[in-house]
C-alpha positions in Angstrom: -16.9 20.1 -6.3 -15.0 19.6 -3.1 -13.5 16.1 -2.4 -12.0 15.2 1.0 -9.2 12.7 0.8 -6.4 11.3 2.9 -3.0 13.0 3.2 -0.6 10.8 1.0 2.6 12.3 2.6 1.3 11.3 6.1 0.4 7.8 4.6 4.0 7.2 3.3 5.6 8.5 6.5 3.4 6.1 8.5 4.4 3.1 6.3 8.1 4.0 6.5 7.8 4.5 10.2 5.9 1.4 11.1 7.1 -0.9 8.1 10.8 0.0 8.4 11.5 0.2 4.8 11.4 2.6 1.8 8.2 3.3 0.1 7.8 3.9 -3.6 5.0 4.6 -6.0 4.3 2.3 -9.0 6.6 4.4 -11.1 9.8 3.1 -9.3 12.8 2.5 -11.4 14.8 -0.7 -11.9 17.9 0.4 -9.9 15.5 1.1 -7.0 14.3 -2.6 -7.1 17.8 -3.8 -7.5 19.2 -1.7 -4.5 16.5 -2.6 -2.0 16.1 -6.1 -0.5 12.8 -5.2 0.9 10.4 -2.3 0.1 6.9 -1.1 -0.2 5.0 -0.1 -3.3 1.8 1.8 -3.2 -1.1 2.5 -5.7 -3.4 5.1 -4.6 -5.7 5.6 -7.6 -7.6 2.2 -7.4 -11.2 1.6 -8.6 -14.0 3.7 -7.2 -17.2 2.2 -5.9 -20.4 3.9 -4.6 -20.9 3.6 -0.8 -24.3 3.5 1.0 -24.4 7.3 1.5 -25.6 9.6 -1.3 -22.4 11.5 -1.4 -20.0 8.9 -0.4 -17.6 6.7 -2.6 -14.8 4.2 -1.9 -11.5 4.3 -3.6 -9.0 1.4 -3.3 -5.5 1.8 -2.0 -3.1 -0.9 -2.5 0.1 -1.4 -0.5 2.6 -4.1 -1.4 5.4 -5.3 0.7 8.1 -7.1 -1.4 10.9 -9.0 0.1 13.8 -10.7 -1.4 15.4 -11.6 1.8 12.2 -13.1 3.5 11.9 -10.1 5.9 9.1 -9.9 8.3 6.9 -6.9 9.1 4.3 -6.1 11.7 1.2 -6.5 9.6 -1.3 -5.6 12.4 0.8 -2.6 13.5 0.8 -1.4 9.9 -3.1 -1.9 9.5 -3.8 -0.2 12.7 -1.5 2.8 11.9 -3.0 3.3 8.5 -6.5 3.4 10.0 -5.3 6.8 11.7 -4.5 8.0 8.1 -8.2 7.5 7.0 -7.5 4.1 5.2 -9.8 1.2 6.0 -8.4 -2.2 5.9 -10.1 -5.0 3.7 -7.7 -7.9 3.4 -4.4 -9.2 2.6 -3.1 -11.4 -0.2 0.2 -13.5 -0.3 2.3 -14.4 -3.4 5.7 -16.1 -3.9 7.7 -16.1 -7.1 10.9 -15.4 -9.1 11.9 -11.8 -10.0 11.8 -11.5 -13.9 15.1 -12.3 -15.6 16.7 -13.5 -12.3 16.9 -16.6 -10.1 16.0 -14.5 -7.1 12.8 -15.4 -5.1 10.6 -12.9 -3.6 7.6 -12.9 -1.4 4.9 -10.3 -1.6 2.2 -9.3 0.8 -0.5 -7.1 -0.6 -2.7 -5.0 1.6 -6.0 -4.0 0.3 -7.3 -0.9 1.8 -9.9 1.7 0.8 -10.6 5.3 1.6 -14.0 6.9 2.0 -14.4 9.8 -0.3 -17.2 12.4 0.5 -18.2 14.6 -2.1 -19.3 18.2 -0.8 
């Protein structure tokens, strides 16, 4: 089976270039959270659904921007840049809350994308 997927390294470099902050996988460490006031976290192994084509599937890609300093990012710039990395934008979600075991408040913007997978 041959599966065509996006280039994760290119995605990470694009997020850093457009977003302006470090990018981590979901396995980031506590000291990385503590030492960065704003950062991105991605999860590239989201659920898979069947697309319309007989050999096409969609896999979710989740990107979260977390800021403890109320930083702003260019959401539309990020969405458009990631389209060039074969990620298709679905929607955003916004959350506000306190970081566990602290009095620090944080804001999180979740970008939901998907990638089309073609099985050859």
